[in-house]
C-alpha positions as CSV (number, residue, x, y, z in Angstrom):
1,M,151.4,-127.8,27.1
2,S,151.7,-124.0,27.1
3,T,154.4,-122.1,28.5
4,Q,152.7,-121.1,31.3
5,S,151.9,-124.3,32.8
6,L,154.8,-125.2,33.3
7,K,156.7,-125.6,36.6
8,P,159.2,-123.4,37.7
9,G,162.8,-123.5,35.9
10,W,161.2,-125.4,33.4
11,K,161.0,-124.6,29.7
12,M,159.9,-125.5,26.0
13,V,162.3,-126.7,24.1
14,K,162.8,-128.4,20.2
15,F,164.2,-131.8,20.2
16,G,166.6,-130.8,18.0
17,E,167.5,-127.7,20.1
18,V,169.3,-130.1,22.5
19,V,169.7,-133.3,20.9
20,K,172.3,-134.5,17.8
21,N,171.7,-137.1,15.8
22,S,175.0,-137.8,15.5
23,N,175.9,-139.6,12.1
24,L,179.3,-141.2,13.0
25,V,180.8,-143.5,10.4
26,E,182.6,-146.6,10.6
27,R,183.6,-148.0,7.1
28,D,186.2,-150.3,8.7
29,P,185.0,-151.9,12.1
30,E,186.7,-154.8,12.3
31,A,190.0,-153.5,11.6
32,N,189.0,-150.8,14.3
33,G,187.7,-153.4,17.1
34,V,184.3,-153.0,16.6
35,E,182.8,-156.6,16.8
36,R,178.8,-156.1,17.5
37,I,176.0,-154.9,14.7
38,V,172.3,-154.1,15.7
39,G,169.5,-154.2,13.3
40,L,166.3,-153.4,14.1
41,E,165.3,-156.9,14.5
42,H,167.7,-156.9,17.6
43,I,166.3,-154.2,19.1
44,D,162.7,-155.3,21.5
45,P,159.9,-152.8,21.2
46,E,159.7,-150.6,25.1
47,N,163.1,-152.4,26.0
48,L,165.6,-150.0,26.4
49,H,168.3,-153.0,26.5
50,I,170.0,-154.4,23.4
51,R,170.0,-158.0,24.4
52,R,170.9,-159.6,20.9
53,W,173.2,-158.7,17.6
54,N,175.2,-160.5,14.9
55,S,179.0,-160.1,14.6
56,V,180.9,-157.8,12.5
57,A,183.3,-161.0,11.5
58,D,180.2,-162.1,9.5
59,G,180.6,-159.1,7.2
60,T,178.0,-155.8,7.6
61,S,177.2,-152.9,4.6
62,F,175.9,-150.8,7.9
63,T,178.8,-147.9,8.4
64,R,176.4,-146.3,10.9
65,K,178.7,-146.3,14.2
66,F,177.1,-145.9,17.9
67,V,179.0,-145.6,21.0
68,P,177.7,-146.4,25.1
69,G,175.7,-143.2,26.4
70,Q,173.7,-143.0,22.7
71,T,170.5,-143.1,22.3
72,L,169.3,-145.3,19.4
73,F,165.7,-144.6,17.7
74,G,164.2,-146.6,15.1
75,K,163.2,-144.5,12.1
76,R,161.3,-147.4,10.4
77,R,157.8,-148.2,11.4
78,A,157.7,-146.1,14.3
79,Y,154.9,-147.5,15.6
80,Q,157.2,-150.4,17.1
81,R,158.4,-148.2,19.1
82,K,161.9,-148.9,19.6
83,V,164.0,-147.5,21.0
84,A,167.6,-148.9,23.1
85,Y,170.0,-146.7,25.1
86,A,173.9,-148.2,23.6
87,E,175.7,-149.9,26.8
88,F,178.1,-150.6,24.1
89,E,180.4,-149.7,20.4
90,G,178.5,-150.8,17.7
91,I,177.9,-150.6,14.2
92,C,173.8,-150.2,13.0
93,S,171.6,-150.5,10.4
94,G,170.7,-147.3,8.4
95,D,166.9,-147.4,9.6
96,I,168.8,-146.5,13.2
97,L,168.9,-142.7,14.5
98,T,171.8,-142.1,17.1
99,F,170.7,-139.6,19.5
100,E,173.0,-137.6,22.0
101,P,172.7,-134.3,24.1
102,K,174.3,-131.5,22.2
103,N,175.4,-130.4,25.7
104,R,175.3,-132.3,28.9
105,K,175.1,-129.6,31.2
106,V,171.3,-129.1,29.5
107,L,170.3,-132.1,28.6
108,L,171.2,-135.9,30.4
109,P,171.8,-138.5,28.3
110,E,170.3,-141.0,31.1
111,L,166.8,-139.3,30.7
112,L,167.1,-139.0,26.6
113,P,166.1,-142.8,26.1
114,F,163.1,-142.1,28.0
115,I,162.4,-138.8,25.9
116,C,162.4,-140.9,23.2
117,Q,159.8,-143.6,24.6
118,S,157.4,-140.5,25.5
119,D,154.0,-141.3,23.9
120,A,154.0,-137.8,22.6
121,F,157.5,-138.5,21.1
122,F,156.0,-141.2,19.2
123,D,152.9,-139.4,18.4
124,H,155.3,-137.1,16.4
125,A,157.2,-139.9,14.9
126,L,154.3,-141.6,13.5
127,D,152.8,-138.4,12.5
128,T,155.9,-137.5,10.4
129,S,156.7,-140.9,8.5
130,A,156.2,-141.5,5.2
131,G,155.5,-144.4,2.9
132,S,152.5,-147.1,2.9
133,L,154.2,-150.3,3.3
134,S,157.6,-149.4,5.0
135,P,157.0,-146.1,6.7
136,R,160.0,-143.7,8.3
137,T,160.3,-140.6,9.5
138,S,163.4,-138.5,9.6
139,W,165.6,-136.3,11.6
140,T,164.4,-133.5,9.7
141,A,161.5,-134.2,10.9
142,L,161.9,-135.2,14.3
143,K,164.0,-132.6,15.6
144,D,161.0,-129.8,15.6
145,F,159.4,-132.3,18.1
146,K,158.7,-129.9,21.4
147,F,158.8,-131.0,25.2
148,P,159.2,-130.0,28.4
149,L,162.8,-129.8,29.7
150,P,163.1,-129.8,33.8
151,P,166.9,-128.0,35.1
152,L,169.1,-130.5,35.3
153,D,169.0,-131.3,38.8
154,E,165.3,-132.6,38.5
155,Q,166.1,-134.6,35.5
156,K,169.1,-136.3,37.6
157,R,166.5,-137.3,40.3
158,I,164.2,-138.1,37.0
159,A,166.4,-140.1,35.6
160,E,167.2,-142.2,38.8
161,I,163.8,-142.8,39.3
162,L,162.8,-144.6,35.8
163,W,166.4,-146.3,35.9
164,A,165.4,-147.7,38.8
165,V,162.0,-149.3,37.8
166,D,163.9,-150.4,34.3
167,E,166.2,-152.3,36.4
168,A,163.3,-153.7,38.7
169,V,161.0,-154.8,35.7
170,E,164.6,-156.2,34.1
171,K,164.8,-158.4,37.2
172,N,161.2,-159.3,36.9
173,L,161.6,-160.2,33.3
174,I,164.8,-162.6,34.4
175,S,163.3,-164.0,37.2
176,R,159.9,-165.4,34.9
177,Q,162.7,-166.2,32.5
178,K,164.2,-168.7,34.9
179,A,161.1,-169.9,36.4
180,T,159.7,-170.8,32.5
181,Q,163.1,-173.0,32.1
182,L,162.5,-174.4,35.3
183,L,159.4,-175.1,34.4
184,D,160.5,-176.3,30.7
185,S,162.7,-179.0,32.3
186,M,160.3,-180.0,34.6
187,R,157.6,-181.2,32.1
188,I,160.7,-182.7,30.1
189,H,162.1,-184.7,32.6
190,E,159.3,-185.4,35.1
191,V,155.9,-184.9,32.9
192,C,156.9,-186.3,29.7
193,S,160.1,-188.2,30.7
194,E,160.7,-191.9,29.5
195,K,160.3,-193.2,33.0
196,H,156.5,-193.1,32.7
197,H,153.7,-195.3,31.2
198,W,152.5,-193.0,27.9
199,Q,149.0,-193.3,27.1
200,K,147.4,-191.8,24.3
201,F,145.8,-188.5,24.5
202,G,142.0,-189.5,24.2
203,T,142.5,-192.2,27.4
204,I,142.8,-190.2,30.0
205,L,140.7,-187.5,28.4
206,K,136.7,-187.4,29.1
207,S,136.1,-186.1,25.8
208,I,137.5,-183.7,22.9
209,V,135.1,-180.9,21.8
210,A,135.6,-179.0,18.7
211,G,135.4,-175.7,18.1
212,K,132.8,-173.7,16.2
213,S,133.2,-171.4,13.0
214,V,130.4,-168.2,13.4
215,V,130.2,-164.6,13.2
216,G,131.2,-162.6,16.4
217,V,132.0,-158.8,16.3
218,N,135.1,-157.2,18.3
219,T,132.7,-156.5,21.1
220,P,133.6,-158.6,24.4
221,A,130.5,-160.2,25.7
222,E,129.0,-159.1,29.1
223,T,127.5,-161.8,31.3
224,Q,124.0,-161.1,29.3
225,E,125.5,-161.7,26.2
226,F,126.7,-164.6,24.4
227,G,130.4,-164.6,23.1
228,V,132.3,-166.6,21.4
229,L,136.0,-167.1,22.5
230,K,139.2,-165.8,20.7
231,V,142.4,-168.0,20.0
232,S,144.1,-165.4,22.1
233,A,141.9,-166.8,25.3
234,G,143.9,-169.0,25.5
235,G,147.2,-166.7,26.6
236,P,150.3,-167.9,27.9
237,N,149.7,-167.3,31.2
238,G,146.4,-168.4,31.7
239,F,142.7,-168.5,30.6
240,K,141.7,-165.1,29.3
241,P,137.7,-165.1,29.2
242,D,137.7,-160.8,27.8
243,E,139.4,-162.5,24.5
244,N,135.9,-162.9,23.1
245,K,133.5,-161.8,20.1
246,R,130.2,-160.8,21.1
247,L,127.9,-163.2,18.7
248,I,125.9,-161.7,16.1
249,N,123.2,-164.4,16.3
250,S,122.7,-165.5,19.5
251,T,121.3,-168.1,17.6
252,D,124.9,-169.7,17.3
253,F,125.0,-170.2,20.3
254,L,125.4,-174.2,21.2
255,L,125.5,-175.1,25.1
256,Q,127.5,-178.0,24.0
257,H,130.2,-176.0,23.5
258,S,130.2,-173.7,26.1
259,V,132.9,-173.3,28.8
260,N,133.1,-175.2,31.7
261,Q,135.1,-174.9,34.8
262,G,138.4,-177.4,34.9
263,A,138.0,-177.3,30.8
264,L,141.4,-177.5,29.2
265,L,141.6,-175.4,26.4
266,I,144.3,-176.0,23.6
267,T,144.8,-173.7,20.8
268,R,145.2,-175.5,17.3
269,C,145.4,-172.6,15.1
270,N,146.2,-169.1,13.6
271,T,150.1,-168.2,13.8
272,T,152.7,-170.1,15.2
273,D,153.8,-168.7,18.9
274,L,149.3,-169.2,18.9
275,V,149.3,-172.9,18.3
276,G,149.8,-175.2,21.0
277,R,149.0,-173.4,24.2
278,V,147.0,-174.6,26.7
279,C,145.4,-173.5,29.9
280,L,142.3,-174.6,32.3
281,T,139.5,-172.8,32.8
282,P,139.2,-171.6,36.8
283,A,135.1,-171.0,36.5
284,D,131.8,-171.8,34.4
285,Y,131.0,-169.5,31.5
286,P,128.0,-170.2,30.3
287,N,128.0,-167.6,27.6
288,L,131.0,-168.6,25.9
289,M,131.8,-170.8,23.7
290,L,134.5,-172.4,22.0
291,C,136.2,-171.6,18.8
292,E,139.2,-173.0,17.2
293,V,140.1,-174.5,20.3
294,S,139.8,-178.1,21.2
């Protein structure tokens, strides 16, 4: 973005001109009342809130300290987009940088995490990362990132909007978690309860059809083309027909493996979090066939 295209009162700045990497050190956290340890594994991608941590009482070799109001940024594997806003003090991994404004009359700490969450900032972090197996960026590289900085009153307005949206997202996540817990409870106590007569799965289903392994390309099949479902078509929130590969050879398509309305799909392979997903198909998909699902 050129200086000429900026709004009145806005200015282009380098990250290091308005932000400092605090580098606080705490070598005896337990004696000084610091209780929590945060590693990269405790920061969820694209979520500013730290919900998990380890206890200092269990021991740690980390010495980098963070305090409330700082922004934590994962410099290792920046493509994971790990940024968090500290709401408590703690000790963190050396792969986490701790940012804070140099002057709160120039940059609000409440806006800083959203700057670090921006695509432009992540692109800069990725472009400046080095290493093949575990690429890392650095403070030296990040401080040269340029971005448009609004005046303080505009920063306050923007930050209030963004935090309000974040709060709405958090409430939605909590509601979904509670609904999922309720659904799981109902499954345990009602569907799979010992009070019911148990039967073998095969006795209550009309048929069980195993998928067929075929060769496809990562271009979803359109209506007039033939495709084979990916395992990810059995999504956690229902059937996802767009998760398919277009068949290289249409003669591989078998009509008896096509997707019919009301079919119960159960994933049976791939990674642990994909095995056992269940969904119903809402319609007929005559151009799609099963693969690696039952």
